[in-house]
N, CA, C, O and the ligand as a Tripos MOL2 file, in Angstrom:
@<TRIPOS>MOLECULE
protein
  261   259    66     0     0
PROTEIN
NO_CHARGES

@<TRIPOS>ATOM
      1 N          49.5310 -182.3120  -34.6030 N.3       1 MET1
      2 CA         50.6550 -181.8280  -33.7390 C.3       1 MET1
      3 C          50.5390 -180.2980  -33.5970 C.2       1 MET1
      4 O          50.5200 -179.5520  -34.5760 O.2       1 MET1
      5 N          50.4660 -179.9010  -32.4050 N.am      2 ALA2
      6 CA         50.2690 -178.4890  -32.1340 C.3       2 ALA2
      7 C          51.5520 -177.7330  -32.3260 C.2       2 ALA2
      8 O          52.6080 -178.0970  -31.8100 O.2       2 ALA2
      9 N          51.4280 -176.6720  -33.0820 N.am      3 LYS3
     10 CA         52.5940 -175.8130  -33.3530 C.3       3 LYS3
     11 C          52.5970 -174.6490  -32.3710 C.2       3 LYS3
     12 O          51.5790 -173.9710  -32.2290 O.2       3 LYS3
     13 N          53.6940 -174.4040  -31.7000 N.am      4 PRO4
     14 CA         53.7280 -173.2970  -30.7850 C.3       4 PRO4
     15 C          53.6260 -171.9870  -31.5450 C.2       4 PRO4
     16 O          54.4430 -171.6930  -32.4170 O.2       4 PRO4
     17 N          52.6270 -171.2190  -31.2070 N.am      5 THR5
     18 CA         52.4590 -169.9220  -31.8860 C.3       5 THR5
     19 C          53.3400 -168.8630  -31.2050 C.2       5 THR5
     20 O          53.4510 -168.7830  -29.9810 O.2       5 THR5
     21 N          53.9140 -168.1150  -32.0180 N.am      6 HIS6
     22 CA         54.7990 -167.0970  -31.5000 C.3       6 HIS6
     23 C          54.3890 -165.6680  -31.8460 C.2       6 HIS6
     24 O          55.1630 -164.7120  -31.8180 O.2       6 HIS6
     25 N          53.1270 -165.6150  -32.1660 N.am      7 ALA7
     26 CA         52.6130 -164.3130  -32.6060 C.3       7 ALA7
     27 C          52.5770 -163.3760  -31.3990 C.2       7 ALA7
     28 O          52.2200 -163.7780  -30.2920 O.2       7 ALA7
     29 N          52.9510 -162.1320  -31.6370 N.am      8 PRO8
     30 CA         52.9040 -161.1600  -30.5030 C.3       8 PRO8
     31 C          51.4780 -160.8700  -30.1340 C.2       8 PRO8
     32 O          50.5840 -160.8970  -30.9800 O.2       8 PRO8
     33 N          51.2700 -160.5950  -28.8810 N.am      9 ALA9
     34 CA         49.9220 -160.2730  -28.4050 C.3       9 ALA9
     35 C          49.4200 -159.0490  -29.1030 C.2       9 ALA9
     36 O          50.1100 -158.0330  -29.1820 O.2       9 ALA9
     37 N          48.1700 -159.1480  -29.6300 N.am     10 PRO10
     38 CA         47.6170 -157.9430  -30.3410 C.3      10 PRO10
     39 C          47.4450 -156.7960  -29.3610 C.2      10 PRO10
     40 O          47.0500 -156.9640  -28.2080 O.2      10 PRO10
     41 N          47.7570 -155.6560  -29.8700 N.am     11 ARG11
     42 CA         47.5600 -154.4820  -29.0110 C.3      11 ARG11
     43 C          46.0640 -154.0980  -28.9330 C.2      11 ARG11
     44 O          45.4130 -153.7920  -29.9320 O.2      11 ARG11
     45 N          45.5840 -154.1330  -27.7320 N.am     12 THR12
     46 CA         44.1740 -153.7890  -27.6470 C.3      12 THR12
     47 C          44.0700 -152.3670  -27.1430 C.2      12 THR12
     48 O          44.8220 -151.9290  -26.2730 O.2      12 THR12
     49 N          43.1360 -151.6780  -27.7040 N.am     13 GLU13
     50 CA         42.9550 -150.2960  -27.3000 C.3      13 GLU13
     51 C          42.1670 -150.2160  -26.0170 C.2      13 GLU13
     52 O          40.9440 -150.0810  -26.0440 O.2      13 GLU13
     53 N          42.8510 -150.2980  -24.8950 N.am     14 GLN14
     54 CA         42.1540 -150.2680  -23.6080 C.3      14 GLN14
     55 C          42.3380 -148.8810  -22.9930 C.2      14 GLN14
     56 O          43.1910 -148.0860  -23.3870 O.2      14 GLN14
     57 N          41.5050 -148.6560  -22.0310 N.am     15 ALA15
     58 CA         41.6260 -147.4130  -21.3140 C.3      15 ALA15
     59 C          43.0060 -147.3780  -20.6000 C.2      15 ALA15
     60 O          43.5080 -148.4160  -20.1700 O.2      15 ALA15
     61 N          43.5710 -146.2450  -20.4890 N.am     16 PRO16
     62 CA         44.8720 -146.1340  -19.8210 C.3      16 PRO16
     63 C          44.7640 -146.5910  -18.3810 C.2      16 PRO16
     64 O          43.7150 -146.4700  -17.7480 O.2      16 PRO16
     65 N          45.8850 -147.1270  -17.8670 N.am     17 GLU17
     66 CA         45.8270 -147.6110  -16.5180 C.3      17 GLU17
     67 C          45.4970 -146.5180  -15.5140 C.2      17 GLU17
     68 O          45.8660 -145.3510  -15.6490 O.2      17 GLU17
     69 N          44.8010 -146.9640  -14.5320 N.am     18 GLN18
     70 CA         44.4240 -146.0200  -13.4740 C.3      18 GLN18
     71 C          45.6540 -145.8130  -12.5600 C.2      18 GLN18
     72 O          46.5810 -146.6220  -12.5250 O.2      18 GLN18
     73 N          45.6080 -144.7290  -11.8540 N.am     19 TRP19
     74 CA         46.6860 -144.3970  -10.9500 C.3      19 TRP19
     75 C          46.1840 -144.5080   -9.5290 C.2      19 TRP19
     76 O          45.1250 -143.9750   -9.1970 O.2      19 TRP19
     77 N          46.9330 -145.1950   -8.6890 N.am     20 CYS20
     78 CA         46.5680 -145.2900   -7.2620 C.3      20 CYS20
     79 C          47.3030 -144.1850   -6.5100 C.2      20 CYS20
     80 O          48.5330 -144.1300   -6.5120 O.2      20 CYS20
     81 N          46.5420 -143.3130   -5.8730 N.am     21 HIS21
     82 CA         47.1770 -142.2050   -5.1690 C.3      21 HIS21
     83 C          47.7000 -142.6270   -3.8240 C.2      21 HIS21
     84 O          48.3990 -141.8640   -3.1570 O.2      21 HIS21
     85 N          47.3600 -143.8740   -3.4030 N.am     22 TRP22
     86 CA         47.8260 -144.2900   -2.0910 C.3      22 TRP22
     87 C          49.2290 -144.9100   -2.1720 C.2      22 TRP22
     88 O          50.1130 -144.5680   -1.3860 O.2      22 TRP22
     89 N          49.4190 -145.8190   -3.1260 N.am     23 HIS23
     90 CA         50.7590 -146.3610   -3.2410 C.3      23 HIS23
     91 C          51.5370 -145.6360   -4.3570 C.2      23 HIS23
     92 O          52.6730 -145.9820   -4.6810 O.2      23 HIS23
     93 N          50.8920 -144.6440   -4.9120 N.am     24 LYS24
     94 CA         51.5010 -143.7990   -5.8910 C.3      24 LYS24
     95 C          52.1030 -144.6160   -7.0390 C.2      24 LYS24
     96 O          53.3040 -144.5740   -7.3070 O.2      24 LYS24
     97 N          51.2330 -145.3460   -7.6880 N.am     25 GLY25
     98 CA         51.6390 -146.1890   -8.8260 C.3      25 GLY25
     99 C          50.4900 -146.5110   -9.6410 C.2      25 GLY25
    100 O          49.3520 -146.3300   -9.2080 O.2      25 GLY25
    101 N          50.7260 -147.0030  -10.8560 N.am     26 PRO26
    102 CA         49.6180 -147.4030  -11.7330 C.3      26 PRO26
    103 C          48.9630 -148.6360  -11.2390 C.2      26 PRO26
    104 O          49.6290 -149.5050  -10.6760 O.2      26 PRO26
    105 N          47.6530 -148.7550  -11.4310 N.am     27 SER27
    106 CA         46.9660 -149.9600  -10.9900 C.3      27 SER27
    107 C          45.7330 -150.1080  -11.8980 C.2      27 SER27
    108 O          45.0620 -149.1340  -12.2400 O.2      27 SER27
    109 N          45.4710 -151.3390  -12.2640 N.am     28 GLN28
    110 CA         44.2770 -151.5850  -13.1030 C.3      28 GLN28
    111 C          43.0340 -151.7790  -12.2720 C.2      28 GLN28
    112 O          41.9320 -151.9130  -12.8040 O.2      28 GLN28
    113 N          43.2170 -151.7940  -10.9270 N.am     29 THR29
    114 CA         42.0370 -151.9240  -10.1160 C.3      29 THR29
    115 C          41.6470 -150.6420   -9.4080 C.2      29 THR29
    116 O          40.7200 -150.6270   -8.5990 O.2      29 THR29
    117 N          42.3570 -149.5650   -9.7130 N.am     30 ALA30
    118 CA         42.1110 -148.3200   -9.0370 C.3      30 ALA30
    119 C          40.7680 -147.7640   -9.4560 C.2      30 ALA30
    120 O          40.4080 -147.7610  -10.6330 O.2      30 ALA30
    121 N          40.0350 -147.2910   -8.4530 N.am     31 VAL31
    122 CA         38.7660 -146.6200   -8.7140 C.3      31 VAL31
    123 C          38.7060 -145.2960   -7.9220 C.2      31 VAL31
    124 O          39.4690 -145.0660   -6.9830 O.2      31 VAL31
    125 N          37.8110 -144.4880   -8.3280 N.am     32 LEU32
    126 CA         37.6670 -143.1730   -7.6200 C.3      32 LEU32
    127 C          37.0780 -143.4460   -6.2130 C.2      32 LEU32
    128 O          36.0040 -144.0370   -6.0980 O.2      32 LEU32
    129 N          37.7430 -143.0410   -5.2120 N.am     33 VAL33
    130 CA         37.2920 -143.2780   -3.8880 C.3      33 VAL33
    131 C          36.9170 -142.0490   -3.0860 C.2      33 VAL33
    132 O          36.0100 -142.1140   -2.2560 O.2      33 VAL33
    133 N          37.5720 -140.9600   -3.3060 N.am     34 ASP34
    134 CA         37.2770 -139.8140   -2.4690 C.3      34 ASP34
    135 C          37.8850 -138.6220   -3.1040 C.2      34 ASP34
    136 O          38.5610 -138.6890   -4.1300 O.2      34 ASP34
    137 N          37.6110 -137.4820   -2.4320 N.am     35 ALA35
    138 CA         38.1700 -136.2330   -2.9450 C.3      35 ALA35
    139 C          38.6640 -135.4290   -1.7460 C.2      35 ALA35
    140 O          37.9700 -135.2460   -0.7460 O.2      35 ALA35
    141 N          39.8630 -134.9730   -1.8960 N.am     36 ILE36
    142 CA         40.4270 -134.1000   -0.8340 C.3      36 ILE36
    143 C          39.9060 -132.7160   -1.0080 C.2      36 ILE36
    144 O          39.9190 -132.1710   -2.1120 O.2      36 ILE36
    145 N          39.4520 -132.1440    0.0550 N.am     37 GLU37
    146 CA         39.0030 -130.7770   -0.0070 C.3      37 GLU37
    147 C          40.0690 -129.8990    0.6220 C.2      37 GLU37
    148 O          40.2500 -129.8700    1.8390 O.2      37 GLU37
    149 N          40.7520 -129.2020   -0.2280 N.am     38 LYS38
    150 CA         41.7630 -128.2970    0.3020 C.3      38 LYS38
    151 C          41.1970 -126.8790    0.3640 C.2      38 LYS38
    152 O          40.2360 -126.5060   -0.3090 O.2      38 LYS38
    153 N          41.8560 -126.1410    1.2050 N.am     39 ASN39
    154 CA         41.4310 -124.7590    1.3410 C.3      39 ASN39
    155 C          41.6410 -124.0310    0.0500 C.2      39 ASN39
    156 O          42.7000 -124.1100   -0.5720 O.2      39 ASN39
    157 N          40.6010 -123.3100   -0.3480 N.am     40 SER40
    158 CA         40.6800 -122.5060   -1.5970 C.3      40 SER40
    159 C          41.2010 -123.3200   -2.7850 C.2      40 SER40
    160 O          41.9840 -122.8360   -3.6030 O.2      40 SER40
    161 N          40.7430 -124.5600   -2.8490 N.am     41 ALA41
    162 CA         41.1210 -125.3640   -4.0200 C.3      41 ALA41
    163 C          39.9700 -126.3370   -4.3080 C.2      41 ALA41
    164 O          39.3180 -126.8370   -3.3910 O.2      41 ALA41
    165 N          39.7490 -126.5770   -5.5250 N.am     42 PRO42
    166 CA         38.6540 -127.5390   -5.8420 C.3      42 PRO42
    167 C          39.0280 -128.9200   -5.3890 C.2      42 PRO42
    168 O          40.2130 -129.2430   -5.3110 O.2      42 PRO42
    169 N          38.0420 -129.7510   -5.0860 N.am     43 PRO43
    170 CA         38.3040 -131.1500   -4.6450 C.3      43 PRO43
    171 C          39.1660 -131.8780   -5.6730 C.2      43 PRO43
    172 O          38.9810 -131.7280   -6.8800 O.2      43 PRO43
    173 N          40.0840 -132.6460   -5.1800 N.am     44 HIS44
    174 CA         40.9650 -133.3570   -6.0230 C.3      44 HIS44
    175 C          40.6040 -134.8590   -6.0150 C.2      44 HIS44
    176 O          40.6470 -135.5100   -4.9710 O.2      44 HIS44
    177 N          40.2540 -135.3850   -7.1800 N.am     45 PRO45
    178 CA         39.8350 -136.7490   -7.2160 C.3      45 PRO45
    179 C          40.9530 -137.6780   -6.8710 C.2      45 PRO45
    180 O          42.0860 -137.5040   -7.3210 O.2      45 PRO45
    181 N          40.6310 -138.6930   -6.0530 N.am     46 LEU46
    182 CA         41.6680 -139.6300   -5.6870 C.3      46 LEU46
    183 C          41.2360 -141.0530   -6.0470 C.2      46 LEU46
    184 O          40.0860 -141.4530   -5.8660 O.2      46 LEU46
    185 N          42.2330 -141.8070   -6.5760 N.am     47 TYR47
    186 CA         41.9940 -143.1550   -6.9570 C.3      47 TYR47
    187 C          42.7530 -144.0610   -6.1120 C.2      47 TYR47
    188 O          43.9030 -143.7880   -5.7680 O.2      47 TYR47
    189 N          42.1110 -145.2140   -5.7340 N.am     48 ALA48
    190 CA         42.8340 -146.2030   -4.8900 C.3      48 ALA48
    191 C          42.5770 -147.5880   -5.5210 C.2      48 ALA48
    192 O          41.4910 -147.8970   -6.0110 O.2      48 ALA48
    193 N          43.6550 -148.4000   -5.4750 N.am     49 CYS49
    194 CA         43.5600 -149.7440   -6.0300 C.3      49 CYS49
    195 C          42.8980 -150.6530   -5.0100 C.2      49 CYS49
    196 O          42.6660 -150.2410   -3.8740 O.2      49 CYS49
    197 N          42.5940 -151.8730   -5.3940 N.am     50 ALA50
    198 CA         41.8940 -152.7980   -4.5230 C.3      50 ALA50
    199 C          42.6630 -153.0800   -3.2390 C.2      50 ALA50
    200 O          42.0790 -152.9830   -2.1600 O.2      50 ALA50
    201 N          43.9700 -153.4300   -3.3070 N.am     51 PRO51
    202 CA         44.6980 -153.6990   -2.0570 C.3      51 PRO51
    203 C          44.7310 -152.4870   -1.1130 C.2      51 PRO51
    204 O          44.5770 -152.6320    0.1000 O.2      51 PRO51
    205 N          44.9300 -151.3150   -1.6730 N.am     52 CYS52
    206 CA         44.9910 -150.1020   -0.8270 C.3      52 CYS52
    207 C          43.6250 -149.8070   -0.2510 C.2      52 CYS52
    208 O          43.5370 -149.3180    0.8750 O.2      52 CYS52
    209 N          42.5310 -150.0930   -0.9940 N.am     53 ARG53
    210 CA         41.2220 -149.8170   -0.4360 C.3      53 ARG53
    211 C          40.9800 -150.7770    0.7150 C.2      53 ARG53
    212 O          40.4000 -150.3950    1.7320 O.2      53 ARG53
    213 N          41.4220 -152.0240    0.5640 N.am     54 GLU54
    214 CA         41.2320 -153.0360    1.5890 C.3      54 GLU54
    215 C          42.0000 -152.6180    2.8130 C.2      54 GLU54
    216 O          41.4760 -152.6840    3.9250 O.2      54 GLU54
    217 N          43.2220 -152.1910    2.6370 N.am     55 GLN55
    218 CA         44.1510 -151.8620    3.7180 C.3      55 GLN55
    219 C          43.6320 -150.6340    4.4810 C.2      55 GLN55
    220 O          43.7180 -150.5700    5.7080 O.2      55 GLN55
    221 N          43.1110 -149.6960    3.7570 N.am     56 ARG56
    222 CA         42.6790 -148.4360    4.4080 C.3      56 ARG56
    223 C          41.2120 -148.3150    4.6580 C.2      56 ARG56
    224 O          40.7570 -147.3030    5.1900 O.2      56 ARG56
    225 N          40.4490 -149.3240    4.2890 N.am     57 GLY57
    226 CA         39.0590 -149.2940    4.4710 C.3      57 GLY57
    227 C          38.3410 -148.2310    3.6090 C.2      57 GLY57
    228 O          37.3540 -147.6220    4.0200 O.2      57 GLY57
    229 N          38.8910 -148.0420    2.3960 N.am     58 LEU58
    230 CA         38.3140 -147.0220    1.5280 C.3      58 LEU58
    231 C          37.1420 -147.5710    0.7730 C.2      58 LEU58
    232 O          37.1360 -148.7400    0.3880 O.2      58 LEU58
    233 N          36.1750 -146.7670    0.5610 N.am     59 ILE59
    234 CA         34.9740 -147.1850   -0.1420 C.3      59 ILE59
    235 C          34.8860 -146.4580   -1.4960 C.2      59 ILE59
    236 O          34.9400 -145.2290   -1.5470 O.2      59 ILE59
    237 N          34.7530 -147.2060   -2.5620 N.am     60 PRO60
    238 CA         34.6840 -146.5420   -3.8930 C.3      60 PRO60
    239 C          33.4100 -145.6700   -3.9070 C.2      60 PRO60
    240 O          32.3720 -146.0200   -3.3450 O.2      60 PRO60
    241 N          33.5470 -144.5640   -4.5540 N.am     61 LEU61
    242 CA         32.4130 -143.6490   -4.6110 C.3      61 LEU61
    243 C          31.2170 -144.3200   -5.3020 C.2      61 LEU61
    244 O          30.0680 -143.9970   -5.0030 O.2      61 LEU61
    245 N          31.4810 -145.2200   -6.1920 N.am     62 ALA62
    246 CA         30.4490 -145.9110   -6.9310 C.3      62 ALA62
    247 C          29.6260 -146.8320   -6.0000 C.2      62 ALA62
    248 O          28.4810 -147.1710   -6.3000 O.2      62 ALA62
    249 N          30.2370 -147.2260   -4.8650 N.am     63 ASP63
    250 CA         29.5400 -148.1240   -3.9160 C.3      63 ASP63
    251 C          28.7970 -147.3410   -2.8750 C.2      63 ASP63
    252 O          28.0430 -147.9170   -2.0900 O.2      63 ASP63
    253 N          28.9880 -146.0420   -2.8460 N.am     64 LEU64
    254 CA         28.3100 -145.2490   -1.8490 C.3      64 LEU64
    255 C          26.8260 -145.0380   -2.2630 C.2      64 LEU64
    256 O          26.5320 -144.9730   -3.4560 O.2      64 LEU64
    257 N          25.9340 -144.9370   -1.3300 N.am     65 PRO65
    258 CA         24.5560 -144.7150   -1.6640 C.3      65 PRO65
    259 C          24.3080 -143.3660   -2.3330 C.2      65 PRO65
    260 O          23.1690 -143.0450   -2.6730 O.2      65 PRO65
    261 ZN         47.3290 -148.7950   -4.3190 Zn       66 ZN66
@<TRIPOS>BOND
     1     1     2 1
     2     2     3 1
     3     3     4 2
     4     3     5 am
     5     5     6 1
     6     6     7 1
     7     7     8 2
     8     7     9 am
     9     9    10 1
    10    10    11 1
    11    11    12 2
    12    11    13 am
    13    13    14 1
    14    14    15 1
    15    15    16 2
    16    15    17 am
    17    17    18 1
    18    18    19 1
    19    19    20 2
    20    19    21 am
    21    21    22 1
    22    22    23 1
    23    23    24 2
    24    23    25 am
    25    25    26 1
    26    26    27 1
    27    27    28 2
    28    27    29 am
    29    29    30 1
    30    30    31 1
    31    31    32 2
    32    31    33 am
    33    33    34 1
    34    34    35 1
    35    35    36 2
    36    35    37 am
    37    37    38 1
    38    38    39 1
    39    39    40 2
    40    39    41 am
    41    41    42 1
    42    42    43 1
    43    43    44 2
    44    43    45 am
    45    45    46 1
    46    46    47 1
    47    47    48 2
    48    47    49 am
    49    49    50 1
    50    50    51 1
    51    51    52 2
    52    51    53 am
    53    53    54 1
    54    54    55 1
    55    55    56 2
    56    55    57 am
    57    57    58 1
    58    58    59 1
    59    59    60 2
    60    59    61 am
    61    61    62 1
    62    62    63 1
    63    63    64 2
    64    63    65 am
    65    65    66 1
    66    66    67 1
    67    67    68 2
    68    67    69 am
    69    69    70 1
    70    70    71 1
    71    71    72 2
    72    71    73 am
    73    73    74 1
    74    74    75 1
    75    75    76 2
    76    75    77 am
    77    77    78 1
    78    78    79 1
    79    79    80 2
    80    79    81 am
    81    81    82 1
    82    82    83 1
    83    83    84 2
    84    83    85 am
    85    85    86 1
    86    86    87 1
    87    87    88 2
    88    87    89 am
    89    89    90 1
    90    90    91 1
    91    91    92 2
    92    91    93 am
    93    93    94 1
    94    94    95 1
    95    95    96 2
    96    95    97 am
    97    97    98 1
    98    98    99 1
    99    99   100 2
   100    99   101 am
   101   101   102 1
   102   102   103 1
   103   103   104 2
   104   103   105 am
   105   105   106 1
   106   106   107 1
   107   107   108 2
   108   107   109 am
   109   109   110 1
   110   110   111 1
   111   111   112 2
   112   111   113 am
   113   113   114 1
   114   114   115 1
   115   115   116 2
   116   115   117 am
   117   117   118 1
   118   118   119 1
   119   119   120 2
   120   119   121 am
   121   121   122 1
   122   122   123 1
   123   123   124 2
   124   123   125 am
   125   125   126 1
   126   126   127 1
   127   127   128 2
   128   127   129 am
   129   129   130 1
   130   130   131 1
   131   131   132 2
   132   131   133 am
   133   133   134 1
   134   134   135 1
   135   135   136 2
   136   135   137 am
   137   137   138 1
   138   138   139 1
   139   139   140 2
   140   139   141 am
   141   141   142 1
   142   142   143 1
   143   143   144 2
   144   143   145 am
   145   145   146 1
   146   146   147 1
   147   147   148 2
   148   147   149 am
   149   149   150 1
   150   150   151 1
   151   151   152 2
   152   151   153 am
   153   153   154 1
   154   154   155 1
   155   155   156 2
   156   155   157 am
   157   157   158 1
   158   158   159 1
   159   159   160 2
   160   159   161 am
   161   161   162 1
   162   162   163 1
   163   163   164 2
   164   163   165 am
   165   165   166 1
   166   166   167 1
   167   167   168 2
   168   167   169 am
   169   169   170 1
   170   170   171 1
   171   171   172 2
   172   171   173 am
   173   173   174 1
   174   174   175 1
   175   175   176 2
   176   175   177 am
   177   177   178 1
   178   178   179 1
   179   179   180 2
   180   179   181 am
   181   181   182 1
   182   182   183 1
   183   183   184 2
   184   183   185 am
   185   185   186 1
   186   186   187 1
   187   187   188 2
   188   187   189 am
   189   189   190 1
   190   190   191 1
   191   191   192 2
   192   191   193 am
   193   193   194 1
   194   194   195 1
   195   195   196 2
   196   195   197 am
   197   197   198 1
   198   198   199 1
   199   199   200 2
   200   199   201 am
   201   201   202 1
   202   202   203 1
   203   203   204 2
   204   203   205 am
   205   205   206 1
   206   206   207 1
   207   207   208 2
   208   207   209 am
   209   209   210 1
   210   210   211 1
   211   211   212 2
   212   211   213 am
   213   213   214 1
   214   214   215 1
   215   215   216 2
   216   215   217 am
   217   217   218 1
   218   218   219 1
   219   219   220 2
   220   219   221 am
   221   221   222 1
   222   222   223 1
   223   223   224 2
   224   223   225 am
   225   225   226 1
   226   226   227 1
   227   227   228 2
   228   227   229 am
   229   229   230 1
   230   230   231 1
   231   231   232 2
   232   231   233 am
   233   233   234 1
   234   234   235 1
   235   235   236 2
   236   235   237 am
   237   237   238 1
   238   238   239 1
   239   239   240 2
   240   239   241 am
   241   241   242 1
   242   242   243 1
   243   243   244 2
   244   243   245 am
   245   245   246 1
   246   246   247 1
   247   247   248 2
   248   247   249 am
   249   249   250 1
   250   250   251 1
   251   251   252 2
   252   251   253 am
   253   253   254 1
   254   254   255 1
   255   255   256 2
   256   255   257 am
   257   257   258 1
   258   258   259 1
   259   259   260 2
@<TRIPOS>SUBSTRUCTURE
     1 MET1         2 RESIDUE 1 A MET
     2 ALA2         6 RESIDUE 1 A ALA
     3 LYS3        10 RESIDUE 1 A LYS
     4 PRO4        14 RESIDUE 1 A PRO
     5 THR5        18 RESIDUE 1 A THR
     6 HIS6        22 RESIDUE 1 A HIS
     7 ALA7        26 RESIDUE 1 A ALA
     8 PRO8        30 RESIDUE 1 A PRO
     9 ALA9        34 RESIDUE 1 A ALA
    10 PRO10       38 RESIDUE 1 A PRO
    11 ARG11       42 RESIDUE 1 A ARG
    12 THR12       46 RESIDUE 1 A THR
    13 GLU13       50 RESIDUE 1 A GLU
    14 GLN14       54 RESIDUE 1 A GLN
    15 ALA15       58 RESIDUE 1 A ALA
    16 PRO16       62 RESIDUE 1 A PRO
    17 GLU17       66 RESIDUE 1 A GLU
    18 GLN18       70 RESIDUE 1 A GLN
    19 TRP19       74 RESIDUE 1 A TRP
    20 CYS20       78 RESIDUE 1 A CYS
    21 HIS21       82 RESIDUE 1 A HIS
    22 TRP22       86 RESIDUE 1 A TRP
    23 HIS23       90 RESIDUE 1 A HIS
    24 LYS24       94 RESIDUE 1 A LYS
    25 GLY25       98 RESIDUE 1 A GLY
    26 PRO26      102 RESIDUE 1 A PRO
    27 SER27      106 RESIDUE 1 A SER
    28 GLN28      110 RESIDUE 1 A GLN
    29 THR29      114 RESIDUE 1 A THR
    30 ALA30      118 RESIDUE 1 A ALA
    31 VAL31      122 RESIDUE 1 A VAL
    32 LEU32      126 RESIDUE 1 A LEU
    33 VAL33      130 RESIDUE 1 A VAL
    34 ASP34      134 RESIDUE 1 A ASP
    35 ALA35      138 RESIDUE 1 A ALA
    36 ILE36      142 RESIDUE 1 A ILE
    37 GLU37      146 RESIDUE 1 A GLU
    38 LYS38      150 RESIDUE 1 A LYS
    39 ASN39      154 RESIDUE 1 A ASN
    40 SER40      158 RESIDUE 1 A SER
    41 ALA41      162 RESIDUE 1 A ALA
    42 PRO42      166 RESIDUE 1 A PRO
    43 PRO43      170 RESIDUE 1 A PRO
    44 HIS44      174 RESIDUE 1 A HIS
    45 PRO45      178 RESIDUE 1 A PRO
    46 LEU46      182 RESIDUE 1 A LEU
    47 TYR47      186 RESIDUE 1 A TYR
    48 ALA48      190 RESIDUE 1 A ALA
    49 CYS49      194 RESIDUE 1 A CYS
    50 ALA50      198 RESIDUE 1 A ALA
    51 PRO51      202 RESIDUE 1 A PRO
    52 CYS52      206 RESIDUE 1 A CYS
    53 ARG53      210 RESIDUE 1 A ARG
    54 GLU54      214 RESIDUE 1 A GLU
    55 GLN55      218 RESIDUE 1 A GLN
    56 ARG56      222 RESIDUE 1 A ARG
    57 GLY57      226 RESIDUE 1 A GLY
    58 LEU58      230 RESIDUE 1 A LEU
    59 ILE59      234 RESIDUE 1 A ILE
    60 PRO60      238 RESIDUE 1 A PRO
    61 LEU61      242 RESIDUE 1 A LEU
    62 ALA62      246 RESIDUE 1 A ALA
    63 ASP63      250 RESIDUE 1 A ASP
    64 LEU64      254 RESIDUE 1 A LEU
    65 PRO65      258 RESIDUE 1 A PRO
    66 ZN66       261 GROUP 0 **** ****
């Protein structure tokens, strides 16, 4: 007879959640996609999650040649 286990999920040391700069929220699918070049400012790395990339046609930097 199977006993229902009630043990709490073990805390895994994972990388912190990524942040999606497009919907401005945390996302586990966010990847670095682009960098905004502002005047007199260094490029700012931007991360976008999968749905936002699909919606906006963003290409992850890792996928670029
Ligand atoms: Zn997003």
